[in-house]
C-alpha positions in Angstrom: 11.7 -0.9 41.8 8.1 -1.9 42.2 5.8 -1.1 39.4 3.3 1.1 41.2 3.0 3.3 38.2 1.4 0.7 36.0 -1.2 0.0 38.8 -2.0 3.7 39.0 -2.1 3.9 35.2 -5.9 3.6 35.4 -6.3 7.3 35.6 -4.7 7.8 32.3 -6.6 5.0 30.7 -10.0 6.3 31.9 -9.3 9.9 31.1 -8.5 9.1 27.5 -11.4 6.6 27.1 -14.5 7.5 25.1 -15.8 9.5 28.0 -17.3 12.6 26.3 -20.8 12.3 24.9 -21.8 14.8 22.2 -25.4 13.8 21.5 -26.7 17.3 22.3 -24.4 19.2 20.0 -26.0 20.0 16.7 -23.1 20.3 14.2 -23.3 22.4 11.0 -21.2 21.0 8.2 -19.5 18.7 10.7 -16.9 17.3 8.2 -15.8 20.6 6.9 -12.3 21.9 7.5 -11.6 24.6 10.1 -10.7 27.2 7.5 -13.9 26.6 5.6 -16.0 27.0 8.7 -14.1 30.1 9.6 -15.0 31.7 6.2 -18.6 30.8 6.6 -18.6 32.2 10.1 -17.0 35.4 8.9 -19.7 35.8 6.3 -22.4 35.3 8.8 -22.1 37.9 11.6 -25.7 37.7 12.7 -26.1 36.3 16.3 -28.6 33.5 15.5 -28.9 29.8 15.6 -26.8 29.3 12.5 -23.8 31.2 13.9 -24.2 29.2 17.2 -24.0 26.0 15.3 -20.9 27.1 13.4 -19.2 28.2 16.7 -19.9 24.9 18.4 -18.6 23.0 15.4 -15.4 25.1 15.3 -15.0 24.3 19.0 -15.2 20.6 18.3 -12.6 20.9 15.5 -10.2 22.9 17.7 -10.6 20.5 20.7 -7.5 18.5 19.9 -5.5 21.2 18.1 -5.8 24.1 20.5 -8.2 23.4 23.4 -7.6 26.8 25.0 -8.7 28.5 21.8 -11.6 26.2 21.5 -13.1 27.6 24.8 -13.8 31.0 23.2 -16.4 29.5 20.8 -19.0 28.1 23.4 -18.4 31.3 25.5 -19.5 33.4 22.5 -22.6 31.2 22.0 -23.5 31.8 25.7 -23.0 35.6 25.2 -26.1 35.8 22.9 -28.1 32.9 24.3 -31.2 35.1 24.7 -31.3 35.6 20.9 -31.4 31.9 20.1 -34.6 30.2 19.0 -33.3 26.7 19.6 -32.6 26.7 23.3 -30.9 23.3 23.0 -27.9 25.2 21.6 -27.4 26.8 25.1 -27.0 23.5 26.9 -24.9 22.3 24.0 -22.5 25.2 24.7 -22.3 24.2 28.4 -21.5 20.7 27.4 -18.9 21.8 24.9 -17.2 23.8 27.6 -17.3 20.9 30.0 -15.7 18.6 27.3 -12.8 21.1 26.8 -12.2 21.5 30.5 -12.1 17.7 30.9 -9.6 17.5 28.0 -7.5 20.1 29.9 -7.9 18.0 33.1 -9.7 21.0 34.8 -12.3 18.6 36.1 -14.1 20.8 38.7 -14.7 23.5 36.0 -15.9 20.7 33.7 -18.4 19.4 36.4 -19.7 23.0 36.9 -20.3 23.4 33.1 -22.1 20.1 32.8 -24.3 20.9 35.9 -25.3 24.2 34.3 -26.2 22.3 31.1 -28.4 19.9 33.1 -30.3 22.8 34.7 -30.9 24.3 31.3 -32.0 21.0 29.8 -34.5 20.4 32.7 -36.2 23.7 32.0 -36.7 22.8 28.3 -37.3 19.0 29.1 -34.4 17.9 26.9 -33.7 14.4 28.2 -31.0 13.6 25.6 -28.9 16.5 26.9 -29.6 15.5 30.6 -28.4 11.9 29.9 -25.2 13.2 28.1 -24.3 15.6 30.9 -24.9 13.0 33.6 -22.5 10.7 31.8 -19.9 13.4 31.4 -20.1 14.3 35.1 -19.5 10.7 35.9 -16.5 10.8 33.6 -15.0 13.9 35.3 -15.3 12.2 38.7 -13.8 9.0 37.4 -10.9 10.9 35.9 -10.1 12.2 39.4 -10.3 8.7 40.9 -13.6 9.5 42.7 -15.3 6.2 41.8 -18.3 6.3 44.1 -19.5 9.7 42.7 -18.7 8.5 39.2 -20.8 5.4 39.6 -23.8 7.3 40.9 -23.9 9.6 37.8 -23.2 6.7 35.4 -26.2 4.7 36.7 -28.4 7.7 36.3 -27.2 8.2 32.8 -27.7 4.5 31.9 -31.4 4.7 32.9 -31.9 7.8 30.8 -30.2 6.3 27.7 -32.1 3.0 28.0 -35.4 4.9 28.2 -34.3 6.9 25.1 -33.3 3.6 23.4 -30.0 5.0 22.3 -27.8 1.9 21.9 -24.5 3.7 21.3 -24.8 5.8 24.5 -25.9 2.8 26.4 -22.7 1.1 25.2 -20.6 4.1 26.3 -22.1 4.2 29.7 -21.8 0.4 30.2 -18.1 0.8 29.4 -17.6 3.5 32.0 -19.5 1.5 34.6 -17.2 -1.3 33.8 -14.2 1.0 34.5 -15.7 1.9 37.9 -16.2 -1.8 38.7 -12.6 -2.5 37.7 -11.4 0.1 40.2 -13.7 -1.4 42.8 -12.1 -4.8 42.0 -15.3 -6.3 40.9 -13.5 -7.8 37.8 -16.2 -10.2 36.7 -18.9 -7.5 36.8 -16.5 -5.1 35.0 -15.8 -7.7 32.2 -19.6 -8.4 31.9 -20.2 -4.6 31.2 -17.3 -4.5 28.7 -18.6 -7.6 26.9 -22.1 -6.0 26.7 -20.7 -2.7 25.2 -18.2 -4.1 22.7 -20.8 -5.9 20.4 -22.8 -2.7 20.3 -19.8 -0.7 19.1 -19.0 -3.4 16.6 -22.6 -3.4 15.4 -22.4 0.4 14.6 -18.8 0.2 13.4 -17.8 2.7 16.1 -14.0 2.4 16.0 -13.3 4.8 18.9 -15.8 2.9 21.2 -14.2 -0.4 20.2 -10.7 1.0 21.0 -11.7 2.3 24.4 -13.4 -0.9 25.4 -10.3 -2.9 24.4 -8.2 -0.5 26.4 -10.3 -1.1 29.6 -10.2 -4.8 29.0 -6.4 -4.5 29.0 -6.5 -2.6 32.3 -8.7 -5.3 33.8 -6.2 -8.0 32.7 -3.3 -5.9 34.1 -5.0 -5.7 37.5 -5.5 -9.5 37.4 -1.7 -9.8 36.8 -2.3 -11.3 33.3 0.1 -9.0 31.5 0.3 -10.9 28.3 -3.5 -10.5 27.8 -3.2 -6.9 28.7 -0.6 -6.3 26.0 -2.7 -8.1 23.5 -5.9 -6.0 24.2 -3.8 -2.8 24.3 -2.1 -3.5 20.9 -5.5 -4.2 19.4 -6.7 -0.8 20.6 -3.5 0.8 19.3 -4.1 -0.8 15.9 -7.5 0.8 15.7 -6.1 4.2 16.8 -3.5 4.0 14.1 -6.0 3.0 11.4 -8.2 6.1 12.1 -5.2 8.3 13.1 -6.7 9.2 16.5 -4.0 11.0 18.5 -5.7 10.5 21.8 -6.0 6.7 21.4 -2.4 6.5 20.1 -1.0 8.5 23.0 -3.0 6.5 25.6 -2.1 3.1 24.2 1.6 3.9 23.8 1.6 5.0 27.4 -0.2 1.9 28.5 2.1 -0.4 26.6 5.1 1.4 28.2 3.7 0.6 31.6 2.9 -3.0 30.8 6.4 -3.6 29.4 7.9 -2.0 32.5 6.0 -4.5 34.6 7.3 -7.3 32.3 10.9 -6.0 33.0 11.4 -5.0 29.3 12.7 -1.4 29.8 13.7 -0.9 26.2 10.2 -1.6 24.9 8.8 0.5 27.8 11.0 3.5 26.7 10.1 3.0 23.0 6.4 3.2 23.6 6.8 5.8 26.3 8.7 8.2 24.0 5.8 8.0 21.5 3.3 8.7 24.2 5.2 11.7 25.5 5.5 13.2 22.0 1.7 12.8 21.3 0.7 14.1 24.8 2.9 17.2 24.2 1.0 17.9 21.0 -2.3 17.3 22.7 -1.3 19.5 25.7 -2.4 16.8 28.1 -0.5 17.4 31.4 -2.0 14.4 33.2 -0.9 12.0 30.4 2.6 13.5 30.4 2.8 13.0 34.2 2.0 9.3 33.9 4.4 9.0 30.9 7.2 10.6 32.8 6.7 8.2 35.7 6.8 5.3 33.2 10.1 6.7 31.8 11.5 7.0 35.4 10.6 3.4 36.1 12.2 2.1 32.8 15.4 4.0 33.4 15.5 2.7 37.0 15.5 -0.8 35.6 18.4 0.1 33.3 20.3 1.5 36.4 20.3 5.0 34.9 19.4 6.6 38.2 20.0 10.2 37.0 17.4 10.1 34.3 15.1 8.1 36.5 15.2 10.9 39.1 14.7 13.6 36.5 11.6 12.1 35.1 10.2 11.2 38.5 10.5 14.9 39.6 8.7 15.9 36.4 5.9 13.5 37.2 5.7 14.7 40.8 5.5 18.4 39.7 2.5 17.6 37.4 0.8 15.5 40.2 1.0 18.5 42.6 -0.3 20.9 40.0 -3.3 18.7 39.1 -3.7 17.2 42.6 -3.4 13.6 41.3 -3.1 11.5 44.5 -2.0 8.3 42.8 0.7 10.0 40.8 2.0 11.7 43.9 2.2 8.4 45.7 4.0 6.6 42.8 6.4 9.5 42.1 7.4 9.7 45.8 7.9 6.0 46.0 10.0 6.1 42.8 12.2 8.9 44.1 12.6 7.1 47.4 13.9 4.0 45.6 16.2 6.1 43.3 17.7 7.9 46.3 18.2 4.6 48.0 20.1 3.3 44.9 22.1 6.6 44.9 23.0 6.0 48.6 21.2 9.2 49.8 19.2 7.9 52.8 17.9 11.3 53.9 16.3 12.1 50.6 15.1 8.5 50.3 13.4 8.7 53.8 11.8 12.1 53.0 10.1 10.8 49.8 9.2 7.5 51.5 7.4 9.5 54.2 5.5 11.5 51.5 4.7 8.2 49.8 3.2 6.7 53.1 1.1 9.9 53.7 -0.3 9.8 50.2 -0.8 6.0 50.5 -2.9 6.4 53.7 -5.1 8.9 51.9 -5.6 6.5 49.1 -6.4 3.7 51.5 -9.1 5.8 53.0 -10.6 6.4 49.6 -10.4 2.7 48.8 -12.3 1.9 52.0 -15.0 4.3 50.9 -15.0 2.6 47.5 -15.4 -0.8 49.1 -18.5 0.4 51.0 -19.9 1.9 47.8 -19.2 -1.4 46.0 -21.0 -3.4 48.7 -24.1 -1.2 48.5 -24.1 -1.3 44.7 -23.8 -5.1 44.8 -26.8 -5.2 47.1 -28.9 -3.1 44.7 -27.6 -5.2 41.8 -28.6 -8.5 43.5 -32.1 -7.1 44.1 -32.4 -6.1 40.5 -31.1 -9.4 39.3 -33.6 -11.3 41.4 -36.5 -9.4 39.9 -35.0 -9.9 36.5 -34.7 -13.7 37.1 -38.3 -13.9 38.2 -39.5 -12.2 35.1 -37.2 -14.3 33.0 -38.6 -17.5 34.6 -42.2 -16.4 33.7 -41.2 -15.6 30.2 -39.4 -19.0 29.9 -42.6 -20.8 31.0 -44.6 -19.0 28.3 -41.9 -19.7 25.8 -41.9 -23.5 26.7 -45.7 -23.7 26.2 -45.4 -22.1 22.8 -42.5 -24.4 21.9 -44.6 -27.5 22.9 -47.5 -26.4 20.7 -45.1 -25.8 17.8 -43.5 -29.3 18.5 -47.0 -30.9 18.4 -47.8 -29.2 15.1 -44.4 -30.3 13.7 -45.1 -33.9 14.8 -48.4 -34.0 12.9 -46.8 -32.5 9.9 -43.9 -35.0 10.1 -46.4 -37.9 10.3 -48.1 -36.7 7.1 -44.8 -36.4 5.4 -43.7 -39.9 6.5 -47.0 -41.4 5.1 -46.5 -39.7 1.8 -42.9 -40.9 1.7 -44.0 -44.5 2.4 -46.4 -44.5 -0.5 -43.8 -43.2 -2.8 -41.4 -45.9 -1.6 -44.0 -48.7 -2.3 -44.5 -47.4 -5.8 -40.8 -47.1 -6.4 -40.3 -50.7 -5.1 -42.9 -52.1 -7.5 -41.3 -50.3 -10.4 -37.9 -51.8 -9.4 -39.3 -55.3 -9.2 -40.8 -55.0 -12.7 -37.5 -53.7 -14.1 -35.6 -56.6 -12.5 -37.8 -59.2 -14.1 -37.3 -57.7 -17.5 -33.5 -57.7 -17.0 -33.6 -61.4 -16.0 -35.5 -62.3 -19.2 -33.0 -60.4 -21.3 -30.1 -62.2 -19.6 -31.5 -65.6 -20.3 -32.0 -64.7 -24.0 -28.4 -63.5 -24.2 -27.1 -66.7 -22.7 -28.8 -68.8 -25.3 -27.3 -66.7 -28.1 -23.9 -67.0 -26.5 -24.1 -70.8 -26.4 -25.0 -71.0 -30.1 -22.2 -68.7 -31.0 -19.7 -70.9 -29.1 -20.8 -74.0 -31.0 -20.4 -72.3 -34.3 -17.0 -71.0 -33.3 -15.8 -74.5 -32.3 -16.8 -75.9 -35.7 -15.0 -73.2 -37.6 -11.9 -73.7 -35.5 -11.7 -77.3 -36.5 -12.0 -76.5 -40.2 -9.4 -73.7 -39.9 -6.9 -76.1 -38.3 -7.1 -78.5 -41.3 -6.6 -75.6 -43.7 -3.7 -74.3 -41.8 -1.8 -77.5 -42.1 -2.4 -77.6 -45.9 -1.4 -74.0 -46.4 1.7 -74.1 -44.1 4.0 -75.5 -46.8 2.6 -73.1 -49.4 3.1 -70.2 -47.2 6.7 -71.3 -46.4 7.7 -71.3 -50.1 6.0 -68.0 -50.8 7.6 -66.5 -47.7 11.1 -67.4 -49.0 10.4 -66.0 -52.4 8.9 -62.8 -51.0 11.8 -62.3 -48.6 14.3 -62.5 -51.4 12.3 -60.1 -53.5 11.9 -57.6 -50.7 15.7 -57.8 -50.0 16.5 -57.0 -53.6 14.0 -54.1 -53.7 15.3 -52.6 -50.4 18.9 -52.7 -51.7 18.0 -50.9 -54.9 15.8 -48.4 -53.1 18.5 -47.5 -50.6 21.0 -46.9 -53.4 18.5 -44.6 -55.2 17.7 -42.7 -52.0 21.5 -42.1 -51.4 21.8 -40.7 -54.9 18.7 -38.4 -54.5 19.9 -37.2 -51.1 23.3 -36.3 -52.5 21.6 -34.4 -55.4 19.3 -32.5 -52.9 22.3 -31.5 -50.8 24.1 -30.1 -53.8 21.0 -28.1 -54.8 20.5 -26.7 -51.3 24.2 -25.7 -51.1 23.9 -24.0 -54.5 20.7 -22.1 -53.3 22.4 -21.0 -50.1 25.4 -19.7 -52.0 23.1 -17.9 -54.4 21.2 -16.2 -51.5 24.5 -15.3 -49.8 25.7 -13.7 -53.0 22.4 -11.8 -53.3 22.6 -10.5 -49.7 26.2 -9.4 -50.2 25.3 -7.7 -53.4 22.4 -5.9 -51.8 24.6 -4.8 -48.9 27.3 -3.6 -51.2 24.7 -1.7 -53.3 23.3 -0.1 -50.1 26.7 0.9 -48.9 27.6 2.3 -52.3 24.3 4.3 -52.3 25.2 5.6 -48.8 28.6 6.7 -50.0 27.2 8.3 -53.1 24.5 10.1 -51.0 27.2 11.5 -48.7 30.0 12.3 -51.0 27.8 13.8 -53.7 29.1 16.4 -56.2 27.0 19.1 -54.5 28.8 18.6 -51.2 32.3 18.5 -52.9 31.3 21.6 -55.0 30.3 23.5 -51.8 33.5 22.6 -50.0 35.6 23.6 -52.9 33.7 26.9 -53.1 34.3 27.5 -49.4 38.0 26.8 -49.9 38.1 29.2 -52.8 36.3 31.9 -50.8 38.9 31.6 -47.9 41.7 31.8 -50.5 40.2 34.9 -52.1 39.8 36.5 -48.7 43.5 35.8 -48.1 42.6 33.5 -45.1 45.2 31.0 -46.1 45.3 29.3 -42.7 41.6 28.5 -42.6 41.7 27.5 -46.3 44.6 25.2 -45.5 42.8 23.6 -42.6 39.7 23.1 -44.7 41.7 21.4 -47.5 43.5 19.2 -45.0 40.3 18.1 -43.3 38.5 17.6 -46.6 41.5 15.5 -47.8 41.4 13.4 -44.6 37.6 12.9 -44.9 37.9 11.9 -48.6 40.7 9.4 -47.8 38.7 7.8 -44.9 35.6 7.6 -47.0 37.4 6.0 -50.0 39.3 3.6 -47.7 36.0 2.6 -45.9 34.0 2.3 -49.1 35.6 -1.0 -50.1 34.8 -2.7 -46.8 31.4 -3.9 -45.4 32.7 -3.3 -41.8 35.3 -0.8 -40.6 36.9 -0.1 -37.2 34.7 2.2 -35.1 37.5 4.6 -34.3 38.0 5.4 -38.1 34.2 5.8 -38.7 34.0 8.0 -35.5 36.8 10.2 -36.9 35.2 10.4 -40.3 31.9 11.6 -38.7 33.7 14.2 -36.7 35.6 15.5 -39.8 32.4 15.6 -41.8 30.5 17.6 -39.1 33.5 20.0 -38.6 33.6 20.6 -42.4 29.8 21.3 -42.5 30.2 23.7 -39.5 33.0 25.6 -41.3 30.9 25.7 -44.5 28.0 27.4 -42.8 30.2 29.8 -40.8 29.8 27.9 -37.5 26.0 28.6 -37.5 25.7 25.6 -35.2 27.7 23.8 -32.5 28.2 20.0 -32.1 29.5 17.5 -29.7 30.7 13.8 -29.9 30.7 11.7 -26.7 31.4 8.0 -26.1 31.4 5.7 -23.1 34.8 5.6 -21.4 34.6 1.8 -21.3 34.3 1.5 -25.1 37.4 0.4 -27.0 36.6 1.7 -30.5 39.6 0.1 -32.2 38.2 -3.4 -31.4 34.6 -2.7 -32.5 33.5 -2.8 -36.2 30.8 -0.6 -37.7 29.1 -0.5 -41.1 30.7 2.5 -42.9 28.7 5.7 -43.6 25.6 4.3 -41.8 25.5 7.2 -39.2 26.5 10.1 -41.5 23.1 10.6 -43.2 21.6 11.3 -39.8 24.1 14.0 -39.1 23.6 15.5 -42.6 19.8 15.5 -42.2 20.2 17.2 -38.8 22.4 19.9 -40.3 20.6 20.5 -43.7 17.0 19.8 -42.8 16.9 20.7 -39.1 19.2 23.7 -38.4 20.7 25.4 -41.5 18.2 27.8 -43.0 15.8 27.6 -40.1 16.8 30.8 -38.4 17.8 29.0 -35.2 20.6 30.9 -33.4 21.5 28.2 -30.8 21.6 25.2 -33.2 23.4 22.2 -31.7 24.0 18.6 -32.8 24.9 15.9 -30.2 26.3 12.5 -31.3 26.7 9.8 -28.5 27.8 6.2 -28.5 26.9 4.0 -25.6 27.2 0.3 -24.7 24.1 -1.0 -22.9 23.5 -4.7 -22.3 25.9 -5.7 -25.1 24.1 -3.5 -27.6 25.8 -0.5 -29.2 23.5 2.6 -29.1 24.4 5.5 -31.4 22.2 8.6 -30.8 22.0 11.8 -33.0 20.0 14.6 -31.4 19.4 18.1 -32.8 17.4 21.1 -31.6 16.3 22.1 -35.1 12.8 22.4 -36.6 12.0 18.7 -36.2 10.6 16.1 -38.6 7.6 18.2 -39.7 9.2 21.7 -39.7 10.5 23.6 -42.7 13.7 25.4 -43.4 14.4 27.9 -46.2 16.7 25.4 -47.9 14.1 22.6 -47.9 12.7 21.8 -51.3 11.3 18.8 -53.1 14.7 17.4 -54.0 16.1 17.8 -50.5 13.0 16.1 -49.0 13.4 13.3 -51.4 17.1 13.0 -50.5 16.2 12.9 -46.8 13.7 10.1 -47.3 16.1 8.2 -49.5 18.9 8.5 -46.9 16.6 7.2 -44.2 15.4 4.4 -46.4 19.0 3.4 -47.1 19.7 3.2 -43.4 16.7 0.9 -42.8 17.7 -1.3 -45.8 21.2 -1.7 -44.4 19.9 -2.4 -40.9 17.7 -5.2 -42.4 20.7 -6.6 -44.3 22.8 -6.6 -41.0 20.0 -8.5 -39.2 19.8 -11.0 -42.0 23.5 -11.4 -42.2 24.4 -11.7 -38.5 21.1 -12.9 -37.2 20.8 -10.0 -34.8 18.1 -7.5 -33.8 19.6 -4.2 -34.9 17.1 -1.3 -35.0 16.7 2.3 -36.2 14.2 4.9 -34.9 13.8 8.6 -35.6 11.2 10.8 -33.9 10.5 14.3 -32.5 12.0 15.2 -29.2 9.4 15.0 -26.4 8.6 18.4 -24.9 11.5 20.1 -26.7 12.4 21.3 -30.2 14.3 19.0 -32.6 14.7 15.4 -33.6 16.2 12.2 -31.9 17.6 9.4 -34.2 18.8 6.2 -32.5 20.6 3.3 -34.2 21.0 0.1 -32.1 23.6 -2.3 -33.4 25.1 -5.6 -32.2 28.7 -5.4 -31.0 30.7 -6.6 -34.0 34.4 -7.5 -33.6 37.1 -8.8 -35.9 36.3 -12.3 -34.8 32.6 -11.8 -35.8 33.7 -10.6 -39.2 36.0 -13.6 -39.7 33.3 -16.0 -38.7 30.9 -14.4 -41.2 33.5 -14.5 -43.9 34.0 -18.3 -43.3 
């Protein structure tokens, strides 16, 4: 299939270029959101200039979101135009309507609105509005492919903008004139206009203007069959559109890239960019853009030999072309359908659409001939203007050369004075250097004399020394032998003394190490015993026995029996563990559970508890310091929950293995570290602080003994009631304990 679509893509490119000029619209709070403007409008029902400004600004905001709805706002302004003091707002309303009609591809209605705006601007002598409307009319004609009419209005607009010295609007108009010249195949003249407009947009950081100029440069390269350059310019424009999130630029460039890749016979990329363009044009409600996108899709599917989809999208494109009377799109869609039906072996349908293609093509050829005649007349006018310009430029260059010659003469005289001054400075510098050189030569000669004298003295001394050396040689030999023997005897004695001292130092160090080890073991044992005593204190035993007595008196023998059994088991475990510095984790875990269960039974199950461990933990192979965790559970029960009035008291004890570190966590939802319970008194507070101090002492001893980084923290729960206590211990095994014992 031939890529007629990408050739006729120009209509889409031009329509979505920066073709609408809003100089005449006075916007009130232009950057406000639509809802904010609507509230202000609702609170200002008076038909005056302020309401007109609000309505025009709302129209501008709704242009891309809902153009049909946007039409209502300029119509309302025109309904009370006689009440407006600023008559420019009337022509602004006509231009706003024209912009919306152009966006909806209703070009004749757009031209009528712009023409009405010009008539109104002429009555109030508003040249800015006249220039804007002339450019917009040119845009509407260009969007319909009527290049001769478009160029006429663009040239008029350019003269107006230049007289008003509005650089941005000059750049916009130059860009549109470049588009017309591109269509008239005056590619060099077109590129010249684009290259004039792009620096102006860059100067004012006008991103939309830059994007549209790059788009039109891409179209020009496409027409010159330089598709790689076309893709480069188009991607630059798309990058700008993405950066400012402009849906119109994004839809246009995705459609353009789809057509370029279709020409490059890369249908997958053509479909990728085409799908994005269709999605965006559906949001924008842009039927012409959709028609061109559908034809791109048809072309890409034809290349992939998917003739059913190619036919479907070609018919969609043809339908839109008929509705909007787009001649180029009719021609390309009919040609595409002719080729699809030929591939499907349906010659009658193929011939029918080929006939329609030829009829449309003849109409386009006639328009192209008219455009060629227009181009030639425009070229003639351009040549005349250029000749006048060159004549003026030659005169200006002559005057400039005369001024440059005078400046050069002045510079020459100045340079001569500078050179004379430099010459004098150089002569003075040379005299100074000559004087310094003479002084250096004199100093060198003096130094040479001193050097010669020194050499003579040195030679005399060498002769005397040689005689003394011969006389002293024998004496030195004898003394050397004596000294050598003395040194050897001294070294032997010194080595023996050092060996004895070293052995003595080693014995002292070993004794000190044994002493320190004994002290650490003693401190650890004392800490463990304090922990045992703090847990199995008489008060706890007394309370348990009282509870057992209470159950017996109440004839609750089963509960009393269970309490006795559990108390016996706990006492046995504590006594067994108390004689060891490390016990197996399963026994310690069981002791903690028994202790917690006994405390729960003592306080009539006023709290719940849970014990959880990682499934991958083998407790029978891990060793723990005995009674290290129990004080935390006791603190949680006695100082956090019991006596606090908390109905849903709960204690959670977990054991986890993270990165070879054993983490034991005790969490309660009691009153916290700083709360009070009815049972808390001075002694209980003291017991609590002693218990925590004991834990910290034992952690320190473990770190000293096993050279680890065991840690203990206790703090309030973040955002919740209660306390969190965490003990981090190294993973100690039987092998670790044996190595320590050795």
